[in-house]
Each structure stands twice: as structure tokens, then as C-alpha cells.
N, C-alpha and C positions, 0 to 999 in steps of 0.2 A: 504493500500500500504506500503510495506517495502522498505528498501534501495536498495535491489537487483532489485526489480521491477522498482523502480525509475531510476536506472542506465540503465536498458534495454530500458525504454521509452526515456530517454534523448539521448542515443546513436543512437537509431533509428530515432529520430527527426532531427539529424544533418547528416544523411547518404544521402547526395546528390551525383549525378553522373555527372562527368564533361567530356567533350570532350577533349581528348589529341590531340596535334598537329598532331600526327601520324595518327589519325582517321579522320582528315580533308583532303579531296582530294586536290591535288595540282592544279587541273584544276578549272577554274572559275565555279561558280554554280548560278542557278536561285534561286529566293526567296523561291519557293516551295520546292526546294531540300534542302535548308538550314533549313527550319522549320521542314521538315521530319527528317533530320539528328539529329537535336537537341532534337526533341521530342522522338525519339527512344532511345537516350542516357538517357534522363530524366526518362524513364520508368525503368531503371536499378537501380534507387535510391529508397529512401523511398517514400511511397504513399503521404506523406506530401508535396512533391515537384512536384507532377505530374500535378497539375493545374497551374503551373507557366511556361507555355510554351512560347517560343520565337515566337511571331506571325508575320505575314506579315506586319500588321499595325505598330508594334513596330519597325521593321527593317526600314520601310519607314520613320517613325518619327526620328529615329536615323540619317538617311541620311539627312533629311530636317534640323535637328538641328545642323548639322555639327559635330556630334559625331563620325562619321566614315569618312574616306577620300572619296572624290567625286567618284561616280560610273561612269563607262564608258559603255554605252549600258545598257543591262538588267541583266548582270551577275556580281557577286561579287567575288573578289579574296580571296585567303586564308588569306591574311593580313587583309582585310576588315572583314572577318568572325571572326577573332581573336578580332578585335576591337569591334564588336558586343557583343562578349562573355564577354569582359571586362566591357562594359557598363551594360550588363545584370546583372553582379555580383555586381557592385557598386550601382545600382538603388535600391537595398534592404535597403540601409542606407542613401544615399545622393539624393538630388534633381537633376533634369536634369541640372539646372544651375551650380550646384557645380561640377557635373561630367564633364560638358563641360569645366569648368575652369581648372580642373585637366588635362584633355586630351589635351587641347590646349597647355598647357605648356610642357607636356610630349612629344607630337608629334613634338614640336619645337626643341627637343634635337637632334643635328646633328648626334650623334652616334647611335641613335635609329632607325636603319633600320629594314627591315622585319625580318632578322635573329635575331636581338637583341630583337625584340618584341616577337618572339617565345620563346626565352630563358626566358624573363620576365614572360610570361604566364605559361610556364612549372614550373618555380620556384614558382610561386604563387600556382599552383595546388599541388606541393609537400608540401608546407607549410600548406595547408588546412587540411591534415591528423593530423598534430600536433595541429591545431586549434580545430578540432573535439574532440580530447583527452582532450584538455585544458578546454573545456566546462564542461565535467563531473568532472574533477579534481577541477575546481573552485566551481562547485555546491556542490560537496562532502565536500570540505573544508568549505564552507559557512554553511552547515548543522552541521558539527562537531563543528565549532567555536561558533556557536550560540546554541548548544545543542538542536537541533530541532528533534522532533519525527515526521517523515513524515506521520505516521499513525494517528496522532492527527490532527483534522481539523484546530484548531487554529494555530498550528505550520506549517501546510501545507500552510495556508493562509499567514503566515509570510514569508515563502519561496517564494511564488509567488510574494509578494510585493518586496522582496529583489532582485529577478531576474529581475523584471520590472525596478527597480532603476538601476541595473547594466547595463541593456540594454541601458537605457537613458544615463548613464555615458559614455559608450563606444562610443555611437553616438556623444556625445558632444566632446569627446576626438578626434574623427576622424575629426570633423568639425574644432576644434581648431588647429590641425596640418595642415589641409588644409589652413586655414586662415593665419597661420604663414608662410607657404612656398609659397603659391599662393594666395595672398590677392586679394579680389574682388575690383578692381580699380574703377568700376562703383559705387559700394556701398560706397567706401571711398569718391568719388567725391560728391555723394548725401549727405553724412553726413556733408561734408564741406559746401555744399550749404545750408543745413538745419541749421547749426550753424550760417551762415551769416544771414539767414532770422530771426532767433531768436534774434540775436544781434540787427538787424535793428528794430525789433518789440519792444525790450526793450528800445532802444534809443528813438523811437517814443513815447512810453508811458511815458518815463522820461521827454521829452520835453513838453508833454501834461500836466504832473503834475506840471512842472515848470511854465508854462503859467497860469495854474489854481491858483497856489500859488501866482504868481505875481499879478494876477487880484484881488485875495482876499486881498492882502496887499494894493493894490491901493484903493480898496473900503473901507478898514479900515481907511486909511489915510484921504480919503474924508470925511468919517463919523466923524472922529476926528476933522477935520477943521470946520465942520458944527455945532459942539456943542458949546454953548455959554461959 
């Protein structure tokens, strides 16, 4: 494999297809209509993405977990479909709990009405093209800076290791930004409770040691008194 072949593979690997807001009907849709719509769009992208369909089960779970606004009846609004698509995108990196924490804070923003959400979604899709280009630019830079020969098995393995590390770093950075902006209050409370339990455990052990030492001292004193 040479650098040109590598570039072609990488660019194809990030060629996903996204629904634009103009492609989502303004009328409310049933679940089956939503899954058909998203699956058809998915087929326009790379084969690598074609098994990542948005399913009826996923949509139902998003609703149960409070990741989309409550449904009325059996149909979903355009706004709720956009919410599904945002969750669908975030779940590749973050846990459902982390996504829920983000969206609960975002949905609470007074100015984020349906029109604003559409603008955010469209802005996100516009930025993705730059992200796709950045993937290759970053990979190419990594190869050049480390003087890797991608036709060489050892160098190719080094490249895979480096990309794996980079993927981990980006995920960690995403989670760090999430924690800084939207801290997990439940986790913080649990940490505080854990600290209290550890302090109480240490204090109990210290008292136990103090009693043990006092008992030993008393026994030594009695022994000393018994000696002629």
C-alpha cells in the first residue's frame, strides 16, 4: 500500500451521508417512516456506515431515556427527529448517560427553540466536511513527522497504534470538556459520599489501633508490677 492508496481508503472510510433539515418532512412521521428515511440516506454514504442504521428499538430507547422530548401519540415531529439524529451522532463516542447530561443542559437553554436547533444541526453538518478533511491531513502529517513507510509492515503497525492512541485522546478530550461544562452532579455526590465513608473507615481503624495500643500498654504495666 502506498500513500495514495492510503488516502483513498481513509477518505472513503469517513464518507458518511447525513440528512439535511430540508430533507426532513415538516409533517409528523411514524417510527417506520423515520427509519426508512434515515436508512435511504445512509445508503448514499460509504459501505462502512451502512450497518449503522437508526432502528425502531433505538428510537424507542431514546424516548424512554429522555433523550428526545416527550412524544404525543405515535408520531414524531421534525424537532424530535433532529434530536434523534443528534443522539445518533454522539453515541459513537459518548455513553447514553453522558449524552443525556449534555442534552438536558442544552435543551434547558431558553433561546434554543426549534428554529435554533435546526441552525445548530445544519452548522454541525457543515463542519463535518472540514472534519473529514482534517482526518486525512492529520494522518498524513503523522506519517510524515514520524517518517513512516506505509508499505512497510512495521511502520504500518506503528501507524495503526498511533491512530488508536489519537482516537483515545480525542474521546478523552471530549469527555473532559463535557465534565468541565456539564459536570455529573450525581457522580460528584457519590465521590463525596465515598470520601466520607473512607474517612469514617480510617477513623474507625485508628480508634481500633489506639485501643489495641492502650491495652498493650496496660498489660505491660501489669506485667511490670508483677515482677519482683
